[in-house]
C-alpha positions, 0 to 999 in steps of 0.5 A: 471485537467479534461476537461471541463464539456461540452466536457463530455456533448457533447460527452455523448449527442451525443450517447444518441441521436443516435440510441439506438443500437449504444449508447449501443454498443459504451458505453461499449467500451468508458467507459473501456477507461476513463482513456484515455479520462482523459488527465492526465492519461497515461502521464508519465513525466519521463522515468518509471522504474516500471509499477505497485506497491505492498504495503504490509503494516504492520499496527501497526508499526513493531519494527525495533530494533527487525527485521532490525536495529541491535543495539549490544550495547543495550545489554550493555545498557540493563535496564539502563536509556535512556540518555537524550542526546538521548531522547532530550526532544522528544515528547512522547505518553500519554501511556508513558509520565507519566513514571518515568523511561525509561529503555532500552530494548535490543532485544531478538532476534539474528541477522546475515548478510545475502547475498552477501550484508552482510545485518543484519537481525533478526533471525525472518525473515529467509525468507526475509534473502533469498532476502537480495540481492534483496532488499534495506532496508531503516533504516532512515525513519521518520514522524511527527505522533506519533499515529496510525490513523494520522500516517497511514493516513499521510503515505498512503495519504500524510497528517495527516487529513482525506479527502485527496486522497490515494496513489492508488488513485493518481496513478490511477488518474495519470496513469489509467490502461491497464486492462479494466476488473479489477480495476486499485487499488485493496485492501486486508486486511488479516485476522489472529489470532488477529485483531489489529488496525481497518482500515478505507476505507478512506485509499483507498478512492479517497478523492476529486478525482472523485470516480472512482479512489477509491480502491476496496476492495477484500474480502477473505470470501464470495463474493470477491466484495460486490454486484458483483453478480447478484441478484436472478432471474437476468441473465447476459442478463438481467443485461446488459439490466438493465445497458444499461437502467440505462446508458441512464438515467445517461446520461441524468442527466449528460447532464442536470447537468454536474457532473462529478460523474455521469460519475464516476458512469456510469464507475463504473457500467460497470466496475462491470459488466466486474468484473463478469467474471474477478474476479472469474477467478483471485480468482480461484487458482486451476491452481496454481502449488503445488510448488507455494503454498510451496513457499508461505506456506500453508497459501496460500490456505486459502483464506484471509490470508496474504499468500493467498493475496500475492499470488493473488497480483502476479496474479494481476500483471500478469493481469495489475493492477497498484496499489495493496495494502495489509494490515496486522495488529497487529504490535502494540506491547506494551507488550508481544513483543517477543511472538507476534513478533513470531506470526507475523513473522510467518504469513508474513515472508515467503509470503513476501519474496515468493512474491519478489522471485515469481515475479523475477522468472517470470521476473515481478520484474524489473517492479514492485515496492514492498514495506514492512513497517508500519507507524512509529517505536518503542521505544528503552526504554520499555513501562512499566517494563521489565521481564525476558521473555517479554518487550513492546515498544511504538510508535516512529516516529523519525526513523524506517525501510522499505524495497523495492524491484524491480521497479529500486531500488538498490538491496542489499543495506542499506540506512540511519543510526541511533544512537546506541539506534536506536532513532535518525538518524545520516545519510540520513534521508527519510521523508514520502514525500520523499518516496512518491516522490520516488515511483511516480518517479519510476512510471514515475510521477514527484510529483511536477506536479501530481495535481488536483485543489480543492477548488481554489488550486492545491493539490498534494500527497506530498503537498509542500514537498518531494524530490526524494532519489537518493541513493536507486535508481539503 
């Protein structure tokens, strides 16, 4: 909970009533430590295993059957009707609910055991195979949401309905940041040959939390952050003078009305001023070695690509940013799955694995929790007809796969099991709220105690649900 308004008013009023020089000098230092002024910030309930999170979100839902959940019996069942005993009348999307037949589609991709752990992975993930002993593969994720927008909203905010704070905003609110010159929560969306599902800014928004906790989106084209560059004809000294004057006006308004959003506005103006120096330095990859670019792939030299964003994620980790959200789209393969899967894995596999290896070789993986996955899974049956070279899969919330690495997660582990069709979970289910609770636990946060009072009740990311999953912890 934030302290009462009058504490802010008294502190700010004192600065405003002091000499102008004292107020201006103290303000930058004071606002750079807003997290410390929030009693909930920088307070961990538990011993933290991770200091930061990188979430590589694969929007559109990658097919677990073609990447992570090896089901050799599907070859035997290929083009046969999915048994009613497996489907059990479960909910279908409007895209396949009218189908008369539900023919099983075996994966066209070969699987092999990888690493000392013997983890089964698809041939489409040759680079992920190299980190098999570093990751924990969860095959028993499940969710209630069956369509993209509510499913992405659910895994990112803890609710299928819009309006709740995003995961990164909760982490920023709870922990704050140790870097005063960069946002605590950074978002990057990669560009690719296709567009995929749209991503709305509320997915990294602050919801009912103060707006200073929302994610800051870094762009791959043009200015990394909109409106960060000084207006034409305004130098840095002029900008500083303008912000000092604006801060004084905002302080007067804050003292008058006590609205914490005014405080957030002042904080964000000050952060933006500091980012004018820190962001260009962050985005400058000229100091990276040829070996690094080779590790991440040639696309890492191209701003805005998934590979470049993965490399930037490592640089953000080095600079102490606690929550980094990467989005990559177009995993929604209702048709033409084999060919589209090849393209998607070409864009993501090498850089995803490189990020884990890079963090590990720099001694950063142990304290960085890396997550890779989408919002739900795909069906064992084909959407439409199966052809000799192609098939498609519909949305499937009942089970999907996701992997994690670093941050106190047990490496070289496969957790959970599905049936022979990868349709139902038969062992160790992990719900979306369980995943959220476990991530917070690794950051040293008890998910039941990270709350914010809004409209007369205490809200939390996991609502009234969620349990830490001890089986995936080292």
